[in-house]
N, C-alpha and C positions, 0 to 999 in steps of 0.2 A: 689063081691070084686076087682078081674080083673080089674073090669071099674071104679070103683070107685080109684084104684091104679094108673091107666093110667091119669086119669082126676088129681089126685094131682100132678104127676110129670110133666103133662103139665103146671100146675099152678104154680109150682116152677122155668120152664125153663123161663115161660113170665116173673115172678119177676125179676129172675136173669139176664135175657136180659134187662127190664128197667132200673136196678141200674147200670147196664155198660152203657147205653147210657144214664144217667142222670150224673156217674162221669165224662165221656168223655167230655161232654158240661161244666163241672164245670171246668175242668181242662182246656179246650180252652178257657173260659172267663177270668179265671186268667192269661193265657199266652198273651192274647189282653190287659189286664189292666197292666200288666207287659212292655210289649213295647208299650205302650202309656205312660206309665212313665219315660220309659229311653229316648223316642222321647223327653217329654216336657224338662228333665234335659239336654238333649243335646241340644235342643233350649237355654236354659237359660245359659248354659256353652259358647256357642258361641255368645251368646248377650253381655256376660261381658267380650268377647275379650280373652276366655281362647281356643287357638287352639290346635289341637293334634287329635290324633285317638280317638276313643269312649272308649277304655281301658284307656288310659290318663287321659282324662276326669274323669272317674269312680274313678282312683287312686288316682287324685289330690282333687277331692272332698272329698274323704274318708279321706284323711291326711288332710284336713282343717278342717272338721267337727267334728273330732274325737281326743279324749287325752287319752292317759295312764297314771293315776294316781295311784300311790300307795297309799294306804289307811294305818291310824294308827289303826282302828281296827281289828279284826281276819282277816277279808278279806284282803290279801294282795296287792291285784289289781282290777280296776274295771274298765270298758270301759265307759267314760263320753260322751255321744253323744249330740252334740248340735242341736237343732231345725234350719234346714235350712242352707244354706254357709254363715258362720258371716265372716265380712269383716276384712282382715288382717292387722292390725297396725304394721310390724314391717318386718325386713329383714331374720327373720330366717325361717327354710324351716317348723316349725310347732308351733302352739301355744305355746306349751310347751316341752321343751326340755331336757332330762335328761343328764347329763356328770357323766362319771364315770371312774374312775382310782386311784384314791387314796385308801391305803389299811389301813387306820384309819378314825379316826374322823376327820373333817376339823374346824380348827377353824377361818378362815379369805378367804375372798374371794371380789377382787375388779376390776372395769372397770379404764383402763386408759383415760385420758382425751379427747380420740378421741372415744371412746367407741369400737375400732377396734381390743382389746386385753383384757383379763381377765386373773387374775392372782388369783391362789387359793393356800393356803399351809395349813398344820395341822400335826397330830402326826408321819406322815411317813418320816418328816423332808425332805420331797421334795416340790418344788415349780414347779407349775404347769402352761404352758401359753396355753392359748386359743382364738381362732381366732374366734369372734361374727361376723359370717355371716353362711348363707346355713348351714351346718351340725354342726357347732360350735366345729371343730376338733381339738385335742392336737395338740400343733406345736412344743412344747419342753417341757423338764423336766429339770429343773436347780437343780445341787446338790451343797452343800456346808455349809450346816447347821449341826450341829452334836446334834442339839436336836430338841426338837419339835417346829415348826413354831405359833407362838400365835399370830402375825400380820403381817400385809405388808403395804407397803405404794408406789405409783409412784411418782417419782419425775417430777412434773411438766409437761413437755410435752410428758413424757413416756420414757425418753431415758434410766433412772435408774428406778430400782427396790429396794426397801430395805426391809429386814425382820427383826422381831423381835423373838429371840429366847430363849427357854428355856437352853442352852447354855451359858447364861449369855452373849451375844454378839449380835450385831446386822450386817448384811450382805447386802453389796452393789454388786447390780448384773449390768452389762452393757445389756442392753435389746436387742442391733443390735449383739453383739460379742457372747451373752450369755454366760458369763465368770464372775465368781466372781473376782471384781476388788478393792476391800476394804472391812476391819473388824474392825468394832468398838468396840474395846474392853474397858473395864474400868469398867464396872457394876459387883457386887460382888455377883449376884445374878440373877434370873430369870428376862428378860428383856421381859415385858409383851406387850408393845406397843410401836409405831413408828408413826411417823409423819415428814411429807416433807413441807418445808415453800414454800407457794405462789408466793410469791415475792420479791423482796428485797434479801437479802445475801442469798446464798445457803445453806440454814441451813437445817440439820434433827434435830428430837427431840425424845430423848428413856426415857423410864419410866420402873422403874424396882422396884422388890422385895426389894432391899436393902434401898428403901426410898429415892432414888433420880431420878433425869429427869438432863438429859445431851443434851448438845448442841454441834452439832458438825457441821465442815465445810467440805463439800464434796470435799474440794480441798486441804485439810492438815490431815497431820495424827495427831490422837489424840483429846478429846475433848476440847472444847473450853472454855465453861462454865459449872459449875454442880450446879443446883438447889436443893437444899435440907433446909427444915424446920426443924431445929432441934427441936422445940417445938411440930412438930409432925413429928416424924420418921418414919411414916407408910410407907407400902408397898404400891406404885403407878402402879395401874390398866392401866390407860388409861391416854393420852397428847395428844395435841394438839395446834398447833401454833394459835395466830391470824390473819386476814386475811393479814395484812400488815407485820407480824412477829416481831413486837415488841414486843407482848405479850406472856408468854406460859401459857396453862390450865394443870394442872394436878388433877388427881382426884384417889382415893383409898378408903382404906379401914376404912378411917377417917369418912368418910361420910358426906365429903365437898370439895369444889372445889376452888382449889387455883391459883389465877391470877398473875401472877409473869411478871416483868420488867425485861425483859431480858439483857438488858445492865447493870442494875445496882444490878441485881441477887437478887432483893427481892421481897416479896409478897407483890401486891398493895393493894389488897382485896379479900374475901373469900365469896364465895356464900352458903349457908346454906339453908337445906330444907330438904335434904335424910335425912333418917333414918338405911340406911344400904349401903353398900359398893357400891361404885359408878363403873361399870364396863367399860361404854363407853361414849367416847366425841365426838361431830363431831360439827364443826363450818361451819354456813351456808352459801351458794354460795357469798351471798353480805358482809359476814362478821359481821352482825349485832348481829347475835343471836346464842347462844350457845345450844345444845342438850345435855343432860346429861342422861344415861340410868342407871338404880340402881336394887339392889337385894331388895330394898322395893317395889317392884312392880309397880312402876312408873317413866316415865320418862318426865323430866321437859326440858322447854324452859327459858334460862336467856337471857336478854338485856346485851350484852357485850360491846357498844359503850362507847367509853373514859368517856362522860357525858352524865347521865342520872339524871332528876329530880324527876322520880317517882322510884316503888321497881323495881329491876332489875327482880326477877321472873315474868315471863310472862303467862306460861300457863303449865298445866300437862296434861298428857297421860296416858290412862290406860287400862287394856286390856290383855295386854302379861305378862307371867309368869317366875319367877327363882324357879329352886327347890333346892333339898340336893346338887345338883351336883356342884352348886355354879361357873357355866361356866361363862368366861368373854364375857357376851352378847354384842353384838355392836349396834350401832344407826348411823341412817345416813338420808341427806335429797336428794330430789329430785333436777333437775338443776335451777329451778327456785323457790324452796323453798317454794311451794305451799303445799307440802306431805312430811312427814317424815316416817319411818318405823323402826325397831327395831327385833333384835332376840327374840327368846320366848322358854324357857324349855318345854311348851303344844305340841310342834311338829306344831307350824302354824305360818305362816307369815302374820305379822299385817303393814297395811299401814293405816295412820291417815290423816285428814284434818289439814293442819298444822294453821290454820285460828281458826276452830271450837273445834277441838279438837275430832270431829268425827271419829269413826272408817270405813274406806272406802273399806278395803278388810281384809278379815281371809281367808288366803290359807292354805288349806290343803296339805299332800304330803309326806312331811319328818316322818320317824319313828324314830327321836329323836331329842333331842334339836336344834333347830335353832341357830347357831351363830353367823352369820352375815349375813344381808340384804343389798343388794345396787341397787340402781336405775341406769340406763342406761343413760350416759349424753346427749345424744341426741333422743335416741328412746324409745317410751314405754315400756320398757323391765326393769323386776327384776331379781335379780339373789339371790340366797339362798345358803348356805351352812350348812351341819349340822354334828351331831354327827354319823349319820347312813351313812356317806363316800359316799354321793352324794349331788350334785349340780346341781339346778333346775334354768332353765331360762326360763321366761313365759312372756307372753303381758299381757298387763294391758290398760285400756282404758283410 
């Protein structure tokens, strides 16, 4: 028995030594493979002109190939890794940027004409200014509204910023001095929408729950004109100027869009087709088409040129959703009018092809109703704001 015990121990020792040697060989092979991979990545980074230390390369590569995207499902956050190093298309520090700071739902966000600044406003009554480059830092917080900010507009080249508020007024801020310079008083209920003229007279347009739209001259005090249809005195949820500022578009809970001659203060014609409240209006960059977003879960394109021989209804876009919250979801065009986008209550950002009507992007990330989506005027960037108190900036192809 002693001899058998000694032989068994000798065999066990030999097996243990063999396992240890195999483990060491495996670790050595993994280390060599890892070093080879790191060397290959380093050569690739050098070849693309990304200079720096190896640590810098690794950090930059990780930043370029990953994005932290909050999910609307039970899993709050998940790390999405792309395959390889994707080409960057913007000046943002990362392909997806999350901006936080608002303490309540965010109802509106818009880029200025240069794309260097972006403004946002919402339930917390604060107007945030963001610089759109690198880390997209918040550069200023403007105060002056006594109610929730429901909409905002940049005046032409971005010298002024105008808000529409639940305090029944509009407010004009000087962007350079960051001070409130004018209060638009005259409405008797919530001001839901505001628009600034693109050219022509320096006009502003506001639409209110009191059923009227008011035209303001930024140079003088008081409303210059009041547009109100006595036959349809329903709340106005959205308004917009025509490209030459001779006409105004208003829409609301009466399910139709009124086209006004501003000089005569009369309705020229009406666009009918929606079957529920119209919550957003946007004129195309060339002024030929009008986009309308409605609670009937459709977005429609209309030909609003002065003389049209065919039907003004042009195209319909579907996919996005409104829900029982009945928030004022807006819509917009990109710079060359090839794409359109809109907010949606299903927490997604939708982008359509303007010619075919097909959905190009359905982007997740928000955990609440997406109230507004805007295209950057110069770069392939899209911004969205939501009831989840967050703003997302992201690159698109």
